[in-house]
Each structure stands twice: as C-alpha cells, then as structure tokens.
Backbone bond lengths (Angstrom), bond angles and torsions (degrees), N, CA, C in turn:
res aa  C-N    CA-C-N  psi(-1)  N-CA   C-N-CA  omega(-1)  CA-C   N-CA-C  phi
1 I - - - 1.441 - - 1.528 111.27 -
2 V 1.326 116.54 -32.42 1.458 120.39 178.67 1.527 109.96 -62.53
3 T 1.334 116.77 -40.27 1.460 120.07 179.63 1.516 111.38 -65.34
4 K 1.322 117.31 -42.37 1.468 120.35 177.73 1.526 110.14 -60.28
5 Y 1.313 116.96 -38.11 1.465 120.65 176.21 1.524 109.74 -63.57
6 G 1.329 115.69 -41.78 1.457 120.26 178.32 1.514 112.18 -61.43
7 V 1.334 116.86 -40.30 1.464 120.59 177.68 1.513 110.13 -61.79
8 C 1.318 116.48 -43.94 1.473 120.36 178.25 1.520 111.20 -61.57
9 C 1.312 116.25 -43.28 1.475 119.63 179.84 1.519 110.86 -66.12
10 G 1.309 116.75 -38.72 1.451 120.81 -177.70 1.512 113.33 -67.16
11 K 1.313 116.95 -29.87 1.459 119.94 180.00 1.517 111.61 -73.78
12 G 1.295 116.30 -29.91 1.465 119.89 178.55 1.516 111.98 66.35
13 N 1.284 114.58 -177.31 1.452 121.98 -179.24 1.522 107.01 -136.33
14 K 1.311 117.53 134.89 1.472 122.18 -176.72 1.526 112.04 -58.94
15 I 1.300 118.37 -24.69 1.459 122.07 -176.41 1.530 111.74 -81.65
16 E 1.347 116.29 -23.18 1.467 119.36 -176.43 1.522 111.48 -63.37
17 Q 1.297 116.27 152.24 1.461 123.08 174.25 1.532 108.71 -79.04
18 V 1.327 116.47 166.93 1.465 121.95 -178.93 1.525 111.15 -57.42
19 C 1.298 117.99 -41.77 1.469 122.02 -179.79 1.524 110.51 -61.25
20 A 1.306 116.57 -46.25 1.465 120.75 179.93 1.527 110.52 -63.96
21 E 1.329 117.24 -36.16 1.467 120.68 178.24 1.526 110.67 -65.21
22 K 1.318 116.98 -40.85 1.465 120.62 179.00 1.526 110.69 -63.83
23 I 1.317 116.24 -41.05 1.471 120.29 177.77 1.521 109.88 -64.19
24 S 1.331 116.81 -42.43 1.460 120.68 178.66 1.522 111.15 -62.05
25 Q 1.329 117.14 -42.09 1.462 120.40 178.29 1.519 111.09 -65.14
26 W 1.325 116.49 -40.02 1.462 120.06 178.12 1.526 110.36 -62.12
27 L 1.330 116.99 -43.16 1.462 120.73 178.81 1.527 111.36 -64.93
28 A 1.334 116.35 -39.10 1.457 119.99 177.18 1.521 110.39 -61.46
29 E 1.323 116.49 -46.35 1.464 119.94 179.84 1.527 111.84 -62.78
30 L 1.308 116.52 -38.54 1.461 120.77 176.88 1.532 110.72 -61.61
31 A 1.322 116.54 -45.12 1.469 120.97 178.72 1.525 110.66 -62.78
32 F 1.334 117.35 -39.92 1.461 120.31 -178.87 1.516 111.67 -71.22
33 E 1.325 117.92 -31.96 1.466 120.31 176.27 1.532 109.92 -63.46
34 I 1.312 116.73 -36.22 1.474 120.61 175.71 1.521 109.20 -65.15
35 L 1.336 116.57 -45.27 1.465 121.13 179.84 1.521 111.36 -59.66
36 L 1.329 117.65 -42.93 1.462 121.28 -175.11 1.524 112.97 -63.09
37 Q 1.321 117.35 -14.71 1.459 121.31 176.60 1.530 111.44 -85.13
38 D 1.339 116.40 -12.53 1.461 121.13 -179.13 1.526 111.25 -87.16
39 D 1.312 115.02 173.16 1.455 122.85 -178.67 1.528 110.06 -76.10
40 I 1.317 116.76 121.92 1.465 121.21 -178.60 1.531 111.43 -66.39
41 N 1.329 117.46 -29.35 1.469 120.27 178.39 1.520 111.81 -65.36
42 T 1.312 116.24 -36.03 1.463 120.96 -178.52 1.523 111.93 -79.51
43 Y 1.309 117.25 -37.11 1.467 121.45 -172.71 1.527 112.09 -118.88
44 S 1.318 117.44 35.89 1.467 120.32 -175.64 1.527 112.41 -59.79
45 D 1.326 117.99 -34.74 1.467 119.85 178.77 1.526 111.05 -64.50
46 L 1.323 116.97 -37.78 1.462 120.38 178.13 1.526 111.40 -71.10
47 F 1.335 116.46 -34.60 1.456 119.98 175.55 1.533 109.57 -62.61
48 M 1.329 117.14 -40.66 1.464 121.09 178.82 1.528 110.42 -63.43
49 E 1.323 116.96 -42.29 1.469 120.56 177.58 1.529 111.43 -64.47
50 A 1.321 116.11 -40.49 1.463 119.76 179.41 1.528 110.42 -64.79
51 A 1.326 117.60 -41.28 1.467 120.89 178.55 1.523 110.48 -61.75
52 A 1.320 116.63 -44.31 1.465 120.66 179.52 1.527 110.89 -63.42
53 C 1.302 116.19 -38.46 1.464 120.85 179.83 1.531 110.65 -68.83
54 Y 1.334 116.93 -43.04 1.463 119.91 175.86 1.528 110.09 -58.22
55 E 1.327 115.83 -41.32 1.459 119.72 179.29 1.528 110.77 -62.34
56 Q 1.315 116.32 -42.85 1.460 120.90 178.67 1.534 111.01 -62.68
57 M 1.326 116.56 -34.57 1.460 121.44 179.50 1.535 111.95 -82.58
58 K 1.343 116.28 4.29 1.463 123.15 -179.37 1.531 112.73 64.41
59 Q 1.317 115.41 29.03 1.466 122.43 174.32 1.538 106.53 -97.41
60 Y 1.343 115.04 67.67 1.457 121.28 -168.85 1.521 114.09 -63.48
61 K 1.319 117.91 -39.79 1.467 119.65 179.84 1.528 111.61 -64.28
62 K 1.322 116.21 -40.15 1.475 119.66 179.40 1.520 110.82 -67.91
63 A 1.332 116.49 -41.00 1.468 120.22 177.88 1.528 109.93 -62.52
64 L 1.307 116.41 -45.10 1.456 121.28 -179.35 1.524 111.84 -61.85
65 A 1.310 116.91 -40.40 1.472 120.42 178.70 1.532 111.08 -60.21
66 I 1.323 116.61 -37.82 1.468 119.53 178.72 1.521 110.46 -72.14
67 Y 1.337 117.71 -44.67 1.469 119.70 178.07 1.522 111.38 -58.97
68 E 1.327 117.47 -38.30 1.463 120.26 178.36 1.522 111.10 -62.03
69 R 1.316 116.47 -39.68 1.476 119.59 176.95 1.522 110.73 -67.35
70 L 1.337 116.51 -40.50 1.464 120.06 179.99 1.528 111.92 -64.51
71 L 1.332 117.34 -34.03 1.466 120.64 -179.14 1.526 112.45 -64.13
72 E 1.322 117.29 -18.17 1.460 120.70 177.00 1.529 112.23 -75.40
73 L 1.330 116.95 -15.81 1.465 121.46 179.25 1.523 109.58 -89.67
74 P 1.323 118.22 134.50 1.467 120.42 -178.05 1.539 114.12 -55.26
75 E 1.311 116.83 -39.71 1.473 119.56 -176.88 1.529 113.32 -71.58
76 Y 1.322 117.66 -17.39 1.469 121.21 178.50 1.529 112.47 -109.55
77 N 1.327 117.09 -1.36 1.457 120.79 175.95 1.529 107.33 -81.13
78 S 1.335 114.14 72.67 1.463 121.10 -173.89 1.521 110.08 -131.53
79 A 1.308 114.73 166.44 1.467 120.50 179.24 1.524 110.94 -58.62
80 D 1.317 117.27 -38.40 1.466 121.29 -178.58 1.526 111.62 -62.47
81 T 1.323 116.57 -46.61 1.466 120.40 -179.58 1.532 110.73 -69.63
82 W 1.326 116.64 -39.43 1.469 119.51 176.88 1.526 110.97 -62.88
83 L 1.319 116.73 -39.05 1.467 120.43 178.61 1.529 110.47 -63.16
84 K 1.336 116.01 -45.75 1.468 119.67 178.51 1.527 110.57 -60.03
85 A 1.316 116.41 -45.02 1.465 120.10 179.48 1.529 110.46 -64.50
86 G 1.320 117.06 -42.63 1.457 120.54 -179.92 1.517 112.66 -61.92
87 M 1.321 116.00 -40.89 1.455 119.35 178.50 1.529 110.80 -65.05
88 L 1.323 116.26 -35.99 1.462 119.61 177.80 1.522 111.68 -71.52
89 Y 1.337 117.53 -37.13 1.459 119.36 175.16 1.525 109.89 -57.27
90 R 1.314 115.15 -41.88 1.466 119.34 179.40 1.526 111.42 -64.18
91 K 1.337 117.21 -43.24 1.467 120.79 178.85 1.524 111.11 -65.54
92 V 1.304 117.40 -43.63 1.460 121.37 -179.96 1.521 109.47 -63.34
93 E 1.319 117.18 -44.09 1.464 120.87 179.45 1.528 110.25 -62.61
94 F 1.310 116.75 -41.71 1.463 121.36 -178.48 1.528 111.16 -66.20
95 F 1.330 116.52 -44.33 1.463 120.29 -175.18 1.516 113.85 -83.07
96 F 1.324 119.18 -22.81 1.449 120.45 -171.41 1.528 113.45 -119.95
97 L 1.325 118.26 22.35 1.462 120.45 176.10 1.506 111.60 -76.06
C-alpha cells in the first residue's frame, strides 16, 4: 500500500503548486525506497509501477536501475521492458554525458 501511495504522490496534480509537487515527489521516493528493500519476485508489478513513476518524475537513473532488475525476471524479459530500458539509456546518456 505504501508503494501505491508513492505512485499517487509521484504523479502529482496539475493544480498543486511547485512546493506541493516537490513534497509529493519526496514522498513518492520515500515509498519507493521502502519497496526497493522488498523481494522483486514478490512485488514485481509494484517495481514496474515505481519505475514508470520515476520515469515520469524524470528520475531516469532510478527508473533504469529498476528496469534492469526487472529484466532479470523471465516474465519481464520482454521487448516492452527492453524498449523502456533502452529509451532510458538514451536519455541518461544524453543528459549525463
């Protein structure tokens, strides 16, 4: 449930002010840090949601780290997950060269 709360916080609301958005992002990251301590095999769907949320928040390195872990699982070793990871590799390379 903490992760679902983090996803909600990470998405933000268009009406919120910048300060409220920063607090929401901080809460999302806190929730995801809790998730990252759990077993990826048990909560792989939540890991996928957290990666997507990190990507939306432009936290590309964090999103990529989760996708890389997900790619080790047979059910996520798919073209869709590889595409998401590949697009993030490109963004990370572009922004952090």
